[in-house]
C-alpha positions as CSV (number, residue, x, y, z in Angstrom):
1,M,-31.8,-49.0,55.7
2,R,-29.2,-50.3,53.3
3,H,-29.6,-49.9,49.6
4,T,-28.3,-52.8,47.5
5,N,-27.2,-50.6,44.6
6,R,-24.7,-49.0,47.0
7,E,-23.0,-52.3,48.0
8,T,-21.8,-55.4,46.4
9,T,-23.9,-58.6,46.3
10,T,-21.3,-60.2,48.5
11,R,-21.7,-57.6,51.2
12,T,-25.5,-57.8,51.0
13,L,-25.3,-61.6,51.3
14,T,-22.9,-61.3,54.2
15,R,-25.3,-59.1,56.1
16,L,-28.3,-61.3,55.4
17,I,-26.3,-64.4,56.5
18,K,-25.5,-62.6,59.8
19,A,-29.2,-61.8,60.2
20,L,-29.9,-65.5,59.7
21,D,-27.2,-66.5,62.2
22,N,-28.6,-64.1,64.9
23,Q,-32.2,-64.9,63.9
24,H,-33.1,-61.3,63.3
25,P,-36.0,-60.5,60.9
26,V,-35.3,-58.4,57.8
27,T,-37.6,-55.9,56.2
28,I,-36.9,-55.9,52.4
29,T,-38.0,-53.7,49.6
30,Y,-38.2,-56.2,46.7
31,L,-39.2,-56.4,43.1
32,K,-41.6,-59.2,42.4
33,E,-43.2,-60.2,39.2
34,G,-46.7,-58.8,38.9
35,K,-49.8,-60.8,38.1
36,D,-53.1,-59.9,36.3
37,E,-56.6,-60.4,37.7
38,N,-56.5,-64.1,36.5
39,G,-53.2,-64.8,38.4
40,K,-51.1,-65.0,35.3
41,R,-47.7,-63.4,35.3
42,T,-47.5,-60.1,33.5
43,G,-43.7,-59.8,33.1
44,H,-43.7,-56.5,34.9
45,L,-41.8,-56.1,38.2
46,V,-43.7,-54.5,41.1
47,E,-42.1,-53.1,44.2
48,T,-43.3,-54.6,47.5
49,I,-42.2,-54.4,51.1
50,R,-42.1,-57.4,53.3
51,T,-40.7,-58.4,56.7
52,V,-39.2,-61.9,56.5
53,E,-37.4,-64.4,58.7
54,I,-34.6,-66.0,56.6
55,Y,-33.8,-69.6,57.3
56,D,-31.7,-70.7,54.3
57,F,-30.0,-69.7,51.0
58,Y,-29.8,-71.6,47.8
59,V,-28.9,-71.2,44.1
60,S,-31.4,-71.8,41.3
61,A,-30.6,-73.7,38.2
62,A,-30.4,-70.3,36.4
63,G,-27.6,-69.3,38.9
64,D,-29.7,-66.8,41.0
65,I,-29.0,-66.7,44.7
66,L,-32.3,-67.0,46.6
67,A,-33.2,-66.6,50.3
68,K,-35.7,-69.0,51.8
69,A,-37.8,-67.1,54.3
70,M,-41.0,-67.0,56.3
71,D,-43.2,-64.0,55.4
72,R,-44.4,-62.3,58.6
73,E,-47.6,-61.0,57.0
74,S,-48.8,-64.2,55.5
75,G,-46.9,-66.7,57.7
76,E,-46.0,-68.6,54.6
77,H,-42.7,-69.8,53.1
78,R,-41.3,-67.5,50.3
79,D,-38.2,-67.4,48.2
80,F,-36.6,-64.1,47.3
81,R,-33.9,-63.5,44.7
82,I,-31.1,-61.5,46.1
83,D,-30.6,-59.6,42.8
84,R,-34.2,-58.2,43.1
85,L,-33.6,-56.6,46.5
86,I,-33.7,-52.9,46.4
87,S,-33.1,-52.2,50.1
88,Y,-33.2,-54.0,53.4
89,T,-33.2,-53.3,57.2
90,V,-32.0,-55.9,59.7
91,H,-34.0,-55.7,62.9
92,R,-32.7,-56.5,66.4
93,T,-35.8,-58.5,67.5
94,A,-36.1,-62.3,67.4
95,Y,-37.9,-64.6,65.0
96,L,-41.6,-65.2,65.7
97,I,-42.8,-67.6,63.0
98,E,-42.4,-71.3,63.3
99,R,-40.9,-72.8,60.2
100,P,-42.5,-75.8,58.5
101,A,-40.8,-79.1,59.0
102,V,-38.0,-79.9,56.5
103,S,-40.1,-82.8,55.1
104,E,-42.9,-80.3,54.2
105,L,-40.5,-78.0,52.4
106,K,-39.0,-80.8,50.4
107,A,-42.4,-82.1,49.4
108,R,-43.0,-78.9,47.3
109,P,-42.1,-79.3,43.6
110,A,-38.8,-77.8,42.7
111,C,-40.1,-76.1,39.5
112,G,-36.8,-76.3,37.7
113,L,-34.7,-75.1,40.6
114,A,-31.5,-76.9,41.6
115,T,-29.8,-76.5,45.0
116,V,-26.1,-76.5,45.8
117,T,-25.1,-78.1,49.0
118,V,-22.1,-76.3,50.6
119,L,-20.5,-77.6,53.7
120,Y,-18.4,-75.4,56.0
121,P,-17.4,-75.4,59.6
122,V,-20.1,-73.9,61.9
123,D,-17.6,-71.6,63.6
124,V,-16.4,-69.7,60.5
125,P,-17.3,-66.1,60.2
126,A,-20.1,-65.1,57.8
127,T,-17.7,-63.4,55.4
128,R,-15.8,-66.7,55.0
129,R,-19.1,-68.6,54.4
130,V,-19.9,-66.2,51.6
131,Q,-16.5,-66.8,50.1
132,I,-17.0,-70.6,50.3
133,L,-20.5,-70.2,48.7
134,A,-19.0,-68.1,45.9
135,D,-16.3,-70.7,45.3
136,A,-18.9,-73.4,45.1
137,L,-20.9,-71.5,42.6
138,A,-17.9,-70.9,40.4
139,A,-17.2,-74.7,40.3
């Protein structure tokens, strides 16, 4: 298990991109915003543990780096902010959940999120891709 407070965001992102490349699921300990009995957000962060299959990364309009992933428990698409990860474990098993088609994912409302398209050669190492992403965010 890796604790995100003991490594840089770049290092965490690099390891998660490698997990994506190898299609290895990741168990994350994560802080999510809690909800009351009516489903309204409370503003309090609640710790949760999930095993996810990451398939993409993007940057929100607020500048947060998010991982798009399939939640193994619910089988649904979820987005996770990298800065809210507490710890993670990359597994050596393969992905099991089928992702929704790209058209289904784009049909969902963006809710104020913007994406940044970053093009890079497929054969570059994950560390170089992280640097390319960081450069694109700085621009």
